[in-house]
C-alpha positions in Angstrom: 106.6 87.5 92.7 109.4 88.1 95.3 108.4 89.3 98.7 110.0 91.7 101.1 109.4 93.1 104.6 106.7 95.4 103.3 105.0 93.0 100.9 104.5 89.4 102.0 101.8 86.8 101.9 98.9 87.2 104.3 99.8 83.8 105.8 103.0 85.3 107.2 101.2 88.3 108.8 101.1 86.9 112.4 104.6 85.5 112.5 107.1 87.2 114.8 109.2 89.7 112.8 112.4 87.7 112.8 110.6 84.5 111.8 108.7 86.4 109.1 111.9 87.7 107.7 113.3 84.2 107.6 110.1 82.9 106.0 110.3 85.6 103.3 113.9 84.7 102.6 113.1 81.0 102.3 110.0 81.6 100.2 111.9 83.8 97.7 114.6 81.1 97.4 112.0 78.4 96.8 110.3 80.6 94.1 113.6 81.1 92.4 114.2 77.3 92.5 110.9 76.8 90.6 108.4 75.9 93.4 104.8 77.1 93.0 103.8 80.0 95.1 101.4 78.2 97.5 103.9 75.4 98.2 106.7 77.9 98.7 104.7 79.8 101.3 103.8 76.7 103.2 107.3 75.2 103.2 108.8 78.6 104.1 106.6 79.1 107.1 107.3 75.6 108.4 111.0 76.0 108.0 111.0 79.4 109.5 109.2 78.1 112.6 111.9 75.4 112.9 114.6 78.1 112.5 112.9 80.3 115.1 112.7 77.4 117.6 116.4 76.7 117.2 117.3 80.4 117.5 114.7 81.5 120.1 117.4 82.6 122.6 119.1 84.8 120.0 116.2 86.6 118.3 114.2 89.4 119.8 110.4 88.8 120.3 
């Protein structure tokens, strides 16, 4: 099931908003590509953390 800013996995609840939005975007893309939901969530959170670290000076807290 695709997620959005109002409905997302509980594992993404404590992420900073910008990182959460990126994780949602990545997870939805992974689901569309055929990944299982659990794997999509884990991969998306890890990738979004990396994205946030690279963009930490350009995103709001």
